[in-house]
PDB file of N, CA, C and O in Angstrom:
ATOM      1  N   UNK A   1     -13.181  -2.222   6.970  1.00  0.00           N
ATOM      2  CA  UNK A   1     -12.080  -1.716   6.187  1.00  0.00           C
ATOM      3  C   UNK A   1     -11.337  -2.919   5.599  1.00  0.00           C
ATOM      4  O   UNK A   1     -11.051  -3.884   6.308  1.00  0.00           O
ATOM      5  N   UNK A   2     -11.033  -2.858   4.324  1.00  0.00           N
ATOM      6  CA  UNK A   2     -10.276  -3.905   3.652  1.00  0.00           C
ATOM      7  C   UNK A   2      -8.919  -3.364   3.231  1.00  0.00           C
ATOM      8  O   UNK A   2      -8.819  -2.229   2.767  1.00  0.00           O
ATOM      9  N   UNK A   3      -7.886  -4.160   3.388  1.00  0.00           N
ATOM     10  CA  UNK A   3      -6.523  -3.780   2.991  1.00  0.00           C
ATOM     11  C   UNK A   3      -5.912  -4.953   2.235  1.00  0.00           C
ATOM     12  O   UNK A   3      -6.375  -6.088   2.346  1.00  0.00           O
ATOM     13  N   UNK A   4      -4.874  -4.665   1.469  1.00  0.00           N
ATOM     14  CA  UNK A   4      -4.195  -5.733   0.747  1.00  0.00           C
ATOM     15  C   UNK A   4      -2.743  -5.811   1.197  1.00  0.00           C
ATOM     16  O   UNK A   4      -2.230  -4.912   1.863  1.00  0.00           O
ATOM     17  N   UNK A   5      -2.106  -6.885   0.826  1.00  0.00           N
ATOM     18  CA  UNK A   5      -0.680  -7.071   1.077  1.00  0.00           C
ATOM     19  C   UNK A   5       0.129  -6.669  -0.159  1.00  0.00           C
ATOM     20  O   UNK A   5       1.328  -6.937  -0.229  1.00  0.00           O
ATOM     21  N   UNK A   6      -0.520  -6.034  -1.123  1.00  0.00           N
ATOM     22  CA  UNK A   6       0.090  -5.761  -2.424  1.00  0.00           C
ATOM     23  C   UNK A   6       1.336  -4.895  -2.357  1.00  0.00           C
ATOM     24  O   UNK A   6       2.408  -5.332  -2.776  1.00  0.00           O
ATOM     25  N   UNK A   7       1.223  -3.687  -1.842  1.00  0.00           N
ATOM     26  CA  UNK A   7       2.351  -2.754  -1.877  1.00  0.00           C
ATOM     27  C   UNK A   7       3.331  -2.975  -0.733  1.00  0.00           C
ATOM     28  O   UNK A   7       4.510  -3.247  -0.958  1.00  0.00           O
ATOM     29  N   UNK A   8       2.848  -2.859   0.464  1.00  0.00           N
ATOM     30  CA  UNK A   8       3.730  -2.901   1.624  1.00  0.00           C
ATOM     31  C   UNK A   8       4.462  -4.234   1.757  1.00  0.00           C
ATOM     32  O   UNK A   8       5.672  -4.259   1.980  1.00  0.00           O
ATOM     33  N   UNK A   9       3.746  -5.321   1.625  1.00  0.00           N
ATOM     34  CA  UNK A   9       4.376  -6.635   1.789  1.00  0.00           C
ATOM     35  C   UNK A   9       4.899  -7.193   0.474  1.00  0.00           C
ATOM     36  O   UNK A   9       5.547  -8.240   0.462  1.00  0.00           O
ATOM     37  N   UNK A  10       4.626  -6.511  -0.629  1.00  0.00           N
ATOM     38  CA  UNK A  10       5.118  -6.960  -1.926  1.00  0.00           C
ATOM     39  C   UNK A  10       4.474  -8.243  -2.415  1.00  0.00           C
ATOM     40  O   UNK A  10       5.125  -9.051  -3.078  1.00  0.00           O
ATOM     41  N   UNK A  11       3.197  -8.441  -2.094  1.00  0.00           N
ATOM     42  CA  UNK A  11       2.514  -9.675  -2.468  1.00  0.00           C
ATOM     43  C   UNK A  11       1.404  -9.435  -3.498  1.00  0.00           C
ATOM     44  O   UNK A  11       0.384 -10.125  -3.478  1.00  0.00           O
ATOM     45  N   UNK A  12       1.594  -8.474  -4.388  1.00  0.00           N
ATOM     46  CA  UNK A  12       0.541  -8.124  -5.343  1.00  0.00           C
ATOM     47  C   UNK A  12       0.109  -9.307  -6.198  1.00  0.00           C
ATOM     48  O   UNK A  12      -1.085  -9.477  -6.448  1.00  0.00           O
ATOM     49  N   UNK A  13       1.037 -10.115  -6.646  1.00  0.00           N
ATOM     50  CA  UNK A  13       0.705 -11.232  -7.514  1.00  0.00           C
ATOM     51  C   UNK A  13      -0.098 -12.326  -6.836  1.00  0.00           C
ATOM     52  O   UNK A  13      -0.713 -13.154  -7.508  1.00  0.00           O
ATOM     53  N   UNK A  14      -0.100 -12.335  -5.515  1.00  0.00           N
ATOM     54  CA  UNK A  14      -0.815 -13.386  -4.789  1.00  0.00           C
ATOM     55  C   UNK A  14      -2.254 -13.003  -4.471  1.00  0.00           C
ATOM     56  O   UNK A  14      -3.042 -13.856  -4.062  1.00  0.00           O
ATOM     57  N   UNK A  15      -2.603 -11.751  -4.650  1.00  0.00           N
ATOM     58  CA  UNK A  15      -3.969 -11.269  -4.450  1.00  0.00           C
ATOM     59  C   UNK A  15      -4.536 -11.654  -3.091  1.00  0.00           C
ATOM     60  O   UNK A  15      -5.598 -12.269  -2.997  1.00  0.00           O
ATOM     61  N   UNK A  16      -3.816 -11.284  -2.046  1.00  0.00           N
ATOM     62  CA  UNK A  16      -4.264 -11.618  -0.694  1.00  0.00           C
ATOM     63  C   UNK A  16      -4.451 -10.330   0.094  1.00  0.00           C
ATOM     64  O   UNK A  16      -3.699  -9.370  -0.076  1.00  0.00           O
ATOM     65  N   UNK A  17      -5.449 -10.319   0.948  1.00  0.00           N
ATOM     66  CA  UNK A  17      -5.721  -9.127   1.740  1.00  0.00           C
ATOM     67  C   UNK A  17      -6.376  -9.502   3.054  1.00  0.00           C
ATOM     68  O   UNK A  17      -6.488 -10.680   3.396  1.00  0.00           O
ATOM     69  N   UNK A  18      -6.806  -8.488   3.785  1.00  0.00           N
ATOM     70  CA  UNK A  18      -7.424  -8.733   5.083  1.00  0.00           C
ATOM     71  C   UNK A  18      -8.478  -7.679   5.354  1.00  0.00           C
ATOM     72  O   UNK A  18      -8.486  -6.605   4.752  1.00  0.00           O
ATOM     73  N   UNK A  19      -9.345  -8.008   6.253  1.00  0.00           N
ATOM     74  CA  UNK A  19     -10.390  -7.089   6.669  1.00  0.00           C
ATOM     75  C   UNK A  19     -10.316  -6.869   8.159  1.00  0.00           C
ATOM     76  O   UNK A  19      -9.953  -7.777   8.908  1.00  0.00           O
ATOM     77  N   UNK A  20     -10.653  -5.684   8.594  1.00  0.00           N
ATOM     78  CA  UNK A  20     -10.669  -5.379  10.013  1.00  0.00           C
ATOM     79  C   UNK A  20     -12.118  -5.490  10.461  1.00  0.00           C
ATOM     80  O   UNK A  20     -12.976  -4.913   9.793  1.00  0.00           O
ATOM     81  N   UNK A  21     -12.451  -6.175  11.524  1.00  0.00           N
ATOM     82  CA  UNK A  21     -11.626  -6.526  12.657  1.00  0.00           C
ATOM     83  C   UNK A  21     -10.932  -7.872  12.569  1.00  0.00           C
ATOM     84  O   UNK A  21     -10.123  -8.179  13.445  1.00  0.00           O
ATOM     85  N   UNK A  22     -11.197  -8.690  11.568  1.00  0.00           N
ATOM     86  CA  UNK A  22     -10.563 -10.014  11.522  1.00  0.00           C
ATOM     87  C   UNK A  22      -9.809 -10.221  10.227  1.00  0.00           C
ATOM     88  O   UNK A  22      -9.965  -9.460   9.273  1.00  0.00           O
ATOM     89  N   UNK A  23      -9.006 -11.236  10.204  1.00  0.00           N
ATOM     90  CA  UNK A  23      -8.232 -11.569   9.016  1.00  0.00           C
ATOM     91  C   UNK A  23      -9.105 -12.391   8.075  1.00  0.00           C
ATOM     92  O   UNK A  23      -9.631 -13.439   8.451  1.00  0.00           O
ATOM     93  N   UNK A  24      -9.250 -11.904   6.857  1.00  0.00           N
ATOM     94  CA  UNK A  24      -9.996 -12.625   5.833  1.00  0.00           C
ATOM     95  C   UNK A  24      -9.169 -12.623   4.558  1.00  0.00           C
ATOM     96  O   UNK A  24      -8.275 -11.790   4.405  1.00  0.00           O
ATOM     97  N   UNK A  25      -9.444 -13.515   3.666  1.00  0.00           N
ATOM     98  CA  UNK A  25      -8.731 -13.561   2.401  1.00  0.00           C
ATOM     99  C   UNK A  25      -9.598 -12.957   1.317  1.00  0.00           C
ATOM    100  O   UNK A  25     -10.768 -13.313   1.175  1.00  0.00           O
ATOM    101  N   UNK A  26      -9.027 -12.048   0.559  1.00  0.00           N
ATOM    102  CA  UNK A  26      -9.708 -11.527  -0.618  1.00  0.00           C
ATOM    103  C   UNK A  26      -9.505 -12.522  -1.750  1.00  0.00           C
ATOM    104  O   UNK A  26      -8.927 -13.587  -1.535  1.00  0.00           O
ATOM    105  N   UNK A  27      -9.960 -12.203  -2.930  1.00  0.00           N
ATOM    106  CA  UNK A  27      -9.855 -13.159  -4.029  1.00  0.00           C
ATOM    107  C   UNK A  27      -8.420 -13.591  -4.251  1.00  0.00           C
ATOM    108  O   UNK A  27      -7.543 -12.772  -4.523  1.00  0.00           O
ATOM    109  N   UNK A  28      -8.197 -14.869  -4.134  1.00  0.00           N
ATOM    110  CA  UNK A  28      -6.880 -15.468  -4.305  1.00  0.00           C
ATOM    111  C   UNK A  28      -7.036 -16.638  -5.256  1.00  0.00           C
ATOM    112  O   UNK A  28      -7.638 -17.651  -4.898  1.00  0.00           O
ATOM    113  N   UNK A  29      -6.519 -16.518  -6.429  1.00  0.00           N
ATOM    114  CA  UNK A  29      -6.639 -17.614  -7.375  1.00  0.00           C
ATOM    115  C   UNK A  29      -7.978 -17.597  -8.077  1.00  0.00           C
ATOM    116  O   UNK A  29      -8.833 -16.760  -7.789  1.00  0.00           O
ATOM    117  N   UNK A  30      -8.152 -18.500  -8.973  1.00  0.00           N
ATOM    118  CA  UNK A  30      -9.354 -18.535  -9.809  1.00  0.00           C
ATOM    119  C   UNK A  30     -10.615 -18.860  -9.032  1.00  0.00           C
ATOM    120  O   UNK A  30     -11.687 -18.352  -9.360  1.00  0.00           O
ATOM    121  N   UNK A  31     -10.513 -19.672  -8.037  1.00  0.00           N
ATOM    122  CA  UNK A  31     -11.710 -20.112  -7.312  1.00  0.00           C
ATOM    123  C   UNK A  31     -12.201 -19.070  -6.318  1.00  0.00           C
ATOM    124  O   UNK A  31     -13.313 -19.191  -5.803  1.00  0.00           O
ATOM    125  N   UNK A  32     -11.399 -18.052  -6.037  1.00  0.00           N
ATOM    126  CA  UNK A  32     -11.779 -17.065  -5.037  1.00  0.00           C
ATOM    127  C   UNK A  32     -11.376 -17.463  -3.638  1.00  0.00           C
ATOM    128  O   UNK A  32     -11.530 -16.675  -2.705  1.00  0.00           O
ATOM    129  N   UNK A  33     -10.865 -18.668  -3.470  1.00  0.00           N
ATOM    130  CA  UNK A  33     -10.399 -19.084  -2.155  1.00  0.00           C
ATOM    131  C   UNK A  33      -8.872 -18.968  -2.103  1.00  0.00           C
ATOM    132  O   UNK A  33      -8.206 -19.032  -3.136  1.00  0.00           O
ATOM    133  N   UNK A  34      -8.330 -18.799  -0.916  1.00  0.00           N
ATOM    134  CA  UNK A  34      -6.885 -18.568  -0.805  1.00  0.00           C
ATOM    135  C   UNK A  34      -6.068 -19.779  -1.233  1.00  0.00           C
ATOM    136  O   UNK A  34      -6.420 -20.923  -0.945  1.00  0.00           O
ATOM    137  N   UNK A  35      -4.989 -19.505  -1.916  1.00  0.00           N
ATOM    138  CA  UNK A  35      -4.059 -20.584  -2.224  1.00  0.00           C
ATOM    139  C   UNK A  35      -3.179 -20.793  -0.995  1.00  0.00           C
ATOM    140  O   UNK A  35      -3.050 -19.897  -0.161  1.00  0.00           O
ATOM    141  N   UNK A  36      -2.590 -21.946  -0.886  1.00  0.00           N
ATOM    142  CA  UNK A  36      -1.699 -22.223   0.248  1.00  0.00           C
ATOM    143  C   UNK A  36      -0.517 -21.264   0.230  1.00  0.00           C
ATOM    144  O   UNK A  36      -0.113 -20.760   1.278  1.00  0.00           O
ATOM    145  N   UNK A  37       0.040 -21.007  -0.951  1.00  0.00           N
ATOM    146  CA  UNK A  37       1.181 -20.106  -1.051  1.00  0.00           C
ATOM    147  C   UNK A  37       0.804 -18.688  -0.608  1.00  0.00           C
ATOM    148  O   UNK A  37       1.567 -18.041   0.109  1.00  0.00           O
ATOM    149  N   UNK A  38      -0.363 -18.207  -1.031  1.00  0.00           N
ATOM    150  CA  UNK A  38      -0.802 -16.868  -0.638  1.00  0.00           C
ATOM    151  C   UNK A  38      -0.980 -16.774   0.872  1.00  0.00           C
ATOM    152  O   UNK A  38      -0.566 -15.796   1.494  1.00  0.00           O
ATOM    153  N   UNK A  39      -1.596 -17.795   1.455  1.00  0.00           N
ATOM    154  CA  UNK A  39      -1.817 -17.804   2.906  1.00  0.00           C
ATOM    155  C   UNK A  39      -0.500 -17.815   3.674  1.00  0.00           C
ATOM    156  O   UNK A  39      -0.332 -17.065   4.635  1.00  0.00           O
ATOM    157  N   UNK A  40       0.434 -18.667   3.250  1.00  0.00           N
ATOM    158  CA  UNK A  40       1.728 -18.746   3.937  1.00  0.00           C
ATOM    159  C   UNK A  40       2.523 -17.453   3.785  1.00  0.00           C
ATOM    160  O   UNK A  40       3.163 -17.004   4.736  1.00  0.00           O
ATOM    161  N   UNK A  41       2.486 -16.853   2.602  1.00  0.00           N
ATOM    162  CA  UNK A  41       3.213 -15.601   2.377  1.00  0.00           C
ATOM    163  C   UNK A  41       2.638 -14.470   3.225  1.00  0.00           C
ATOM    164  O   UNK A  41       3.390 -13.677   3.792  1.00  0.00           O
ATOM    165  N   UNK A  42       1.319 -14.390   3.314  1.00  0.00           N
ATOM    166  CA  UNK A  42       0.682 -13.355   4.127  1.00  0.00           C
ATOM    167  C   UNK A  42       1.045 -13.525   5.599  1.00  0.00           C
ATOM    168  O   UNK A  42       1.387 -12.553   6.273  1.00  0.00           O
ATOM    169  N   UNK A  43       0.973 -14.740   6.090  1.00  0.00           N
ATOM    170  CA  UNK A  43       1.321 -14.989   7.491  1.00  0.00           C
ATOM    171  C   UNK A  43       2.792 -14.681   7.762  1.00  0.00           C
ATOM    172  O   UNK A  43       3.124 -14.116   8.804  1.00  0.00           O
ATOM    173  N   UNK A  44       3.669 -15.048   6.836  1.00  0.00           N
ATOM    174  CA  UNK A  44       5.102 -14.772   7.009  1.00  0.00           C
ATOM    175  C   UNK A  44       5.359 -13.269   7.033  1.00  0.00           C
ATOM    176  O   UNK A  44       6.183 -12.793   7.815  1.00  0.00           O
ATOM    177  N   UNK A  45       4.661 -12.521   6.183  1.00  0.00           N
ATOM    178  CA  UNK A  45       4.880 -11.070   6.174  1.00  0.00           C
ATOM    179  C   UNK A  45       4.403 -10.427   7.476  1.00  0.00           C
ATOM    180  O   UNK A  45       4.990  -9.448   7.936  1.00  0.00           O
ATOM    181  N   UNK A  46       3.352 -10.968   8.062  1.00  0.00           N
ATOM    182  CA  UNK A  46       2.862 -10.435   9.338  1.00  0.00           C
ATOM    183  C   UNK A  46       3.822 -10.736  10.491  1.00  0.00           C
ATOM    184  O   UNK A  46       3.880  -9.986  11.465  1.00  0.00           O
ATOM    185  N   UNK A  47       4.558 -11.809  10.382  1.00  0.00           N
ATOM    186  CA  UNK A  47       5.498 -12.179  11.444  1.00  0.00           C
ATOM    187  C   UNK A  47       6.735 -11.296  11.471  1.00  0.00           C
ATOM    188  O   UNK A  47       7.351 -11.135  12.524  1.00  0.00           O
ATOM    189  N   UNK A  48       7.111 -10.720  10.333  1.00  0.00           N
ATOM    190  CA  UNK A  48       8.320  -9.891  10.269  1.00  0.00           C
ATOM    191  C   UNK A  48       7.949  -8.410  10.409  1.00  0.00           C
ATOM    192  O   UNK A  48       8.031  -7.641   9.452  1.00  0.00           O
ATOM    193  N   UNK A  49       7.545  -8.038  11.609  1.00  0.00           N
ATOM    194  CA  UNK A  49       7.078  -6.678  11.866  1.00  0.00           C
ATOM    195  C   UNK A  49       8.171  -5.626  11.649  1.00  0.00           C
ATOM    196  O   UNK A  49       7.881  -4.523  11.185  1.00  0.00           O
ATOM    197  N   UNK A  50       9.412  -5.954  11.976  1.00  0.00           N
ATOM    198  CA  UNK A  50      10.500  -4.989  11.771  1.00  0.00           C
ATOM    199  C   UNK A  50      10.643  -4.637  10.300  1.00  0.00           C
ATOM    200  O   UNK A  50      10.804  -3.468   9.952  1.00  0.00           O
ATOM    201  N   UNK A  51      10.584  -5.641   9.436  1.00  0.00           N
ATOM    202  CA  UNK A  51      10.695  -5.408   7.992  1.00  0.00           C
ATOM    203  C   UNK A  51       9.527  -4.566   7.498  1.00  0.00           C
ATOM    204  O   UNK A  51       9.719  -3.640   6.710  1.00  0.00           O
ATOM    205  N   UNK A  52       8.311  -4.881   7.958  1.00  0.00           N
ATOM    206  CA  UNK A  52       7.138  -4.111   7.546  1.00  0.00           C
ATOM    207  C   UNK A  52       7.242  -2.655   7.990  1.00  0.00           C
ATOM    208  O   UNK A  52       6.900  -1.749   7.229  1.00  0.00           O
ATOM    209  N   UNK A  53       7.709  -2.422   9.214  1.00  0.00           N
ATOM    210  CA  UNK A  53       7.841  -1.051   9.707  1.00  0.00           C
ATOM    211  C   UNK A  53       8.909  -0.287   8.925  1.00  0.00           C
ATOM    212  O   UNK A  53       8.737   0.900   8.647  1.00  0.00           O
ATOM    213  N   UNK A  54      10.003  -0.949   8.570  1.00  0.00           N
ATOM    214  CA  UNK A  54      11.040  -0.311   7.747  1.00  0.00           C
ATOM    215  C   UNK A  54      10.491   0.066   6.380  1.00  0.00           C
ATOM    216  O   UNK A  54      10.741   1.172   5.899  1.00  0.00           O
ATOM    217  N   UNK A  55       9.745  -0.838   5.744  1.00  0.00           N
ATOM    218  CA  UNK A  55       9.165  -0.559   4.427  1.00  0.00           C
ATOM    219  C   UNK A  55       8.142   0.561   4.510  1.00  0.00           C
ATOM    220  O   UNK A  55       8.076   1.410   3.620  1.00  0.00           O
ATOM    221  N   UNK A  56       7.349   0.572   5.561  1.00  0.00           N
ATOM    222  CA  UNK A  56       6.366   1.630   5.732  1.00  0.00           C
ATOM    223  C   UNK A  56       7.058   2.983   5.871  1.00  0.00           C
ATOM    224  O   UNK A  56       6.617   3.971   5.284  1.00  0.00           O
ATOM    225  N   UNK A  57       8.138   3.030   6.645  1.00  0.00           N
ATOM    226  CA  UNK A  57       8.880   4.284   6.798  1.00  0.00           C
ATOM    227  C   UNK A  57       9.445   4.758   5.454  1.00  0.00           C
ATOM    228  O   UNK A  57       9.438   5.955   5.165  1.00  0.00           O
ATOM    229  N   UNK A  58       9.933   3.824   4.635  1.00  0.00           N
ATOM    230  CA  UNK A  58      10.450   4.177   3.304  1.00  0.00           C
ATOM    231  C   UNK A  58       9.343   4.715   2.409  1.00  0.00           C
ATOM    232  O   UNK A  58       9.536   5.706   1.704  1.00  0.00           O
ATOM    233  N   UNK A  59       8.176   4.058   2.434  1.00  0.00           N
ATOM    234  CA  UNK A  59       7.057   4.512   1.613  1.00  0.00           C
ATOM    235  C   UNK A  59       6.584   5.900   2.019  1.00  0.00           C
ATOM    236  O   UNK A  59       6.308   6.734   1.158  1.00  0.00           O
ATOM    237  N   UNK A  60       6.487   6.157   3.312  1.00  0.00           N
ATOM    238  CA  UNK A  60       6.049   7.462   3.804  1.00  0.00           C
ATOM    239  C   UNK A  60       7.072   8.533   3.434  1.00  0.00           C
ATOM    240  O   UNK A  60       6.691   9.618   2.996  1.00  0.00           O
ATOM    241  N   UNK A  61       8.348   8.252   3.601  1.00  0.00           N
ATOM    242  CA  UNK A  61       9.395   9.217   3.257  1.00  0.00           C
ATOM    243  C   UNK A  61       9.369   9.536   1.763  1.00  0.00           C
ATOM    244  O   UNK A  61       9.521  10.695   1.374  1.00  0.00           O
ATOM    245  N   UNK A  62       9.182   8.532   0.937  1.00  0.00           N
ATOM    246  CA  UNK A  62       9.137   8.755  -0.511  1.00  0.00           C
ATOM    247  C   UNK A  62       7.899   9.548  -0.911  1.00  0.00           C
ATOM    248  O   UNK A  62       7.974  10.402  -1.794  1.00  0.00           O
ATOM    249  N   UNK A  63       6.767   9.279  -0.278  1.00  0.00           N
ATOM    250  CA  UNK A  63       5.557  10.059  -0.550  1.00  0.00           C
ATOM    251  C   UNK A  63       5.771  11.522  -0.187  1.00  0.00           C
ATOM    252  O   UNK A  63       5.389  12.413  -0.946  1.00  0.00           O
ATOM    253  N   UNK A  64       6.376  11.772   0.961  1.00  0.00           N
ATOM    254  CA  UNK A  64       6.622  13.156   1.379  1.00  0.00           C
ATOM    255  C   UNK A  64       7.619  13.845   0.448  1.00  0.00           C
ATOM    256  O   UNK A  64       7.474  15.034   0.160  1.00  0.00           O
ATOM    257  N   UNK A  65       8.631  13.110  -0.028  1.00  0.00           N
ATOM    258  CA  UNK A  65       9.591  13.677  -0.968  1.00  0.00           C
ATOM    259  C   UNK A  65       8.903  14.033  -2.285  1.00  0.00           C
ATOM    260  O   UNK A  65       9.178  15.081  -2.869  1.00  0.00           O
ATOM    261  N   UNK A  66       8.023  13.171  -2.744  1.00  0.00           N
ATOM    262  CA  UNK A  66       7.307  13.430  -3.981  1.00  0.00           C
ATOM    263  C   UNK A  66       6.384  14.646  -3.837  1.00  0.00           C
ATOM    264  O   UNK A  66       6.287  15.458  -4.757  1.00  0.00           O
ATOM    265  N   UNK A  67       5.713  14.774  -2.704  1.00  0.00           N
ATOM    266  CA  UNK A  67       4.855  15.938  -2.462  1.00  0.00           C
ATOM    267  C   UNK A  67       5.682  17.215  -2.503  1.00  0.00           C
ATOM    268  O   UNK A  67       5.267  18.210  -3.096  1.00  0.00           O
ATOM    269  N   UNK A  68       6.855  17.185  -1.870  1.00  0.00           N
ATOM    270  CA  UNK A  68       7.729  18.360  -1.866  1.00  0.00           C
ATOM    271  C   UNK A  68       8.199  18.703  -3.283  1.00  0.00           C
ATOM    272  O   UNK A  68       8.257  19.876  -3.652  1.00  0.00           O
ATOM    273  N   UNK A  69       8.531  17.691  -4.066  1.00  0.00           N
ATOM    274  CA  UNK A  69       8.968  17.929  -5.456  1.00  0.00           C
ATOM    275  C   UNK A  69       7.834  18.508  -6.295  1.00  0.00           C
ATOM    276  O   UNK A  69       8.051  19.434  -7.077  1.00  0.00           O
ATOM    277  N   UNK A  70       6.635  17.973  -6.138  1.00  0.00           N
ATOM    278  CA  UNK A  70       5.491  18.493  -6.888  1.00  0.00           C
ATOM    279  C   UNK A  70       5.184  19.937  -6.508  1.00  0.00           C
ATOM    280  O   UNK A  70       4.786  20.731  -7.361  1.00  0.00           O
ATOM    281  N   UNK A  71       5.363  20.280  -5.243  1.00  0.00           N
ATOM    282  CA  UNK A  71       5.070  21.635  -4.770  1.00  0.00           C
ATOM    283  C   UNK A  71       6.027  22.668  -5.368  1.00  0.00           C
ATOM    284  O   UNK A  71       5.725  23.861  -5.355  1.00  0.00           O
ATOM    285  N   UNK A  72       7.169  22.233  -5.890  1.00  0.00           N
ATOM    286  CA  UNK A  72       8.115  23.161  -6.508  1.00  0.00           C
ATOM    287  C   UNK A  72       7.616  23.696  -7.843  1.00  0.00           C
ATOM    288  O   UNK A  72       8.075  24.746  -8.295  1.00  0.00           O
ATOM    289  N   UNK A  73       6.692  22.998  -8.478  1.00  0.00           N
ATOM    290  CA  UNK A  73       6.110  23.495  -9.725  1.00  0.00           C
ATOM    291  C   UNK A  73       5.021  24.501  -9.375  1.00  0.00           C
ATOM    292  O   UNK A  73       4.100  24.186  -8.621  1.00  0.00           O
ATOM    293  N   UNK A  74       5.123  25.697  -9.915  1.00  0.00           N
ATOM    294  CA  UNK A  74       4.181  26.754  -9.539  1.00  0.00           C
ATOM    295  C   UNK A  74       2.750  26.452  -9.974  1.00  0.00           C
ATOM    296  O   UNK A  74       1.812  27.022  -9.416  1.00  0.00           O
ATOM    297  N   UNK A  75       2.561  25.584 -10.943  1.00  0.00           N
ATOM    298  CA  UNK A  75       1.228  25.279 -11.431  1.00  0.00           C
ATOM    299  C   UNK A  75       0.624  24.013 -10.805  1.00  0.00           C
ATOM    300  O   UNK A  75      -0.472  23.602 -11.186  1.00  0.00           O
ATOM    301  N   UNK A  76       1.322  23.400  -9.858  1.00  0.00           N
ATOM    302  CA  UNK A  76       0.792  22.236  -9.155  1.00  0.00           C
ATOM    303  C   UNK A  76       0.626  22.543  -7.674  1.00  0.00           C
ATOM    304  O   UNK A  76       1.472  23.190  -7.056  1.00  0.00           O
ATOM    305  N   UNK A  77      -0.476  22.068  -7.123  1.00  0.00           N
ATOM    306  CA  UNK A  77      -0.696  22.213  -5.681  1.00  0.00           C
ATOM    307  C   UNK A  77      -1.061  20.846  -5.102  1.00  0.00           C
ATOM    308  O   UNK A  77      -2.224  20.445  -5.150  1.00  0.00           O
ATOM    309  N   UNK A  78      -0.074  20.126  -4.555  1.00  0.00           N
ATOM    310  CA  UNK A  78      -0.372  18.810  -3.975  1.00  0.00           C
ATOM    311  C   UNK A  78      -1.092  18.947  -2.630  1.00  0.00           C
ATOM    312  O   UNK A  78      -0.835  19.867  -1.854  1.00  0.00           O
ATOM    313  N   UNK A  79      -1.981  18.020  -2.388  1.00  0.00           N
ATOM    314  CA  UNK A  79      -2.694  17.973  -1.119  1.00  0.00           C
ATOM    315  C   UNK A  79      -1.995  16.980  -0.196  1.00  0.00           C
ATOM    316  O   UNK A  79      -1.422  15.997  -0.667  1.00  0.00           O
ATOM    317  N   UNK A  80      -2.035  17.223   1.101  1.00  0.00           N
ATOM    318  CA  UNK A  80      -1.450  16.247   2.039  1.00  0.00           C
ATOM    319  C   UNK A  80      -2.127  14.887   1.858  1.00  0.00           C
ATOM    320  O   UNK A  80      -3.314  14.813   1.540  1.00  0.00           O
ATOM    321  N   UNK A  81      -1.368  13.823   2.064  1.00  0.00           N
ATOM    322  CA  UNK A  81      -1.896  12.482   1.843  1.00  0.00           C
ATOM    323  C   UNK A  81      -1.408  11.522   2.924  1.00  0.00           C
ATOM    324  O   UNK A  81      -0.294  11.644   3.432  1.00  0.00           O
ATOM    325  N   UNK A  82      -2.261  10.577   3.257  1.00  0.00           N
ATOM    326  CA  UNK A  82      -1.895   9.478   4.157  1.00  0.00           C
ATOM    327  C   UNK A  82      -2.092   8.149   3.443  1.00  0.00           C
ATOM    328  O   UNK A  82      -2.150   7.098   4.082  1.00  0.00           O
ATOM    329  N   UNK A  83      -2.194   8.196   2.128  1.00  0.00           N
ATOM    330  CA  UNK A  83      -2.456   6.983   1.357  1.00  0.00           C
ATOM    331  C   UNK A  83      -1.308   6.713   0.386  1.00  0.00           C
ATOM    332  O   UNK A  83      -0.251   7.338   0.470  1.00  0.00           O
ATOM    333  N   UNK A  84      -1.527   5.783  -0.528  1.00  0.00           N
ATOM    334  CA  UNK A  84      -0.498   5.420  -1.496  1.00  0.00           C
ATOM    335  C   UNK A  84      -0.543   6.274  -2.754  1.00  0.00           C
ATOM    336  O   UNK A  84       0.120   5.948  -3.739  1.00  0.00           O
ATOM    337  N   UNK A  85      -1.291   7.331  -2.743  1.00  0.00           N
ATOM    338  CA  UNK A  85      -1.350   8.224  -3.888  1.00  0.00           C
ATOM    339  C   UNK A  85      -1.368   9.663  -3.414  1.00  0.00           C
ATOM    340  O   UNK A  85      -1.640   9.943  -2.246  1.00  0.00           O
ATOM    341  N   UNK A  86      -1.074  10.575  -4.331  1.00  0.00           N
ATOM    342  CA  UNK A  86      -1.076  11.997  -4.019  1.00  0.00           C
ATOM    343  C   UNK A  86      -2.006  12.704  -4.992  1.00  0.00           C
ATOM    344  O   UNK A  86      -1.839  12.596  -6.207  1.00  0.00           O
ATOM    345  N   UNK A  87      -2.968  13.414  -4.468  1.00  0.00           N
ATOM    346  CA  UNK A  87      -3.874  14.226  -5.268  1.00  0.00           C
ATOM    347  C   UNK A  87      -3.283  15.616  -5.382  1.00  0.00           C
ATOM    348  O   UNK A  87      -2.787  16.165  -4.398  1.00  0.00           O
ATOM    349  N   UNK A  88      -3.331  16.185  -6.565  1.00  0.00           N
ATOM    350  CA  UNK A  88      -2.862  17.551  -6.710  1.00  0.00           C
ATOM    351  C   UNK A  88      -3.747  18.306  -7.675  1.00  0.00           C
ATOM    352  O   UNK A  88      -4.360  17.722  -8.569  1.00  0.00           O
ATOM    353  N   UNK A  89      -3.808  19.614  -7.483  1.00  0.00           N
ATOM    354  CA  UNK A  89      -4.597  20.488  -8.347  1.00  0.00           C
ATOM    355  C   UNK A  89      -3.681  21.114  -9.379  1.00  0.00           C
ATOM    356  O   UNK A  89      -2.554  21.506  -9.076  1.00  0.00           O
ATOM    357  N   UNK A  90      -4.172  21.200 -10.581  1.00  0.00           N
ATOM    358  CA  UNK A  90      -3.463  21.857 -11.675  1.00  0.00           C
ATOM    359  C   UNK A  90      -3.968  23.285 -11.684  1.00  0.00           C
ATOM    360  O   UNK A  90      -5.145  23.516 -11.962  1.00  0.00           O
ATOM    361  N   UNK A  91      -3.122  24.239 -11.391  1.00  0.00           N
ATOM    362  CA  UNK A  91      -3.553  25.623 -11.257  1.00  0.00           C
ATOM    363  C   UNK A  91      -3.033  26.505 -12.384  1.00  0.00           C
ATOM    364  O   UNK A  91      -2.760  27.685 -12.167  1.00  0.00           O
ATOM    365  N   UNK A  92      -2.892  25.942 -13.598  1.00  0.00           N
ATOM    366  CA  UNK A  92      -2.386  26.715 -14.732  1.00  0.00           C
ATOM    367  C   UNK A  92      -3.400  27.801 -15.095  1.00  0.00           C
ATOM    368  O   UNK A  92      -4.611  27.591 -15.031  1.00  0.00           O
ATOM    369  N   UNK A  93      -2.886  28.938 -15.467  1.00  0.00           N
ATOM    370  CA  UNK A  93      -3.759  30.075 -15.836  1.00  0.00           C
ATOM    371  C   UNK A  93      -4.246  29.960 -17.252  1.00  0.00           C
ATOM    372  O   UNK A  93      -4.985  30.825 -17.722  1.00  0.00           O
TER     373      UNK A  93
END
């Protein structure tokens, strides 16, 4: 499984990510190897677990609020989501 630091840690411009079971760097910079700034920013974001958990709670709450708002339209049927996007069906007659 590969994940990025783009949304949750706010490091989209640095193009850094990780793979499970170990920490690896995705394409960072032109050479494909991690820049020092990207590496330091990723490590710093991992150290501040309280901040990450707060941001995750905000993202989940906002996703649930958006699903509830979409469900108010009679022609939309949102599906439950555990990701950064919401899939919905357009049920217009």
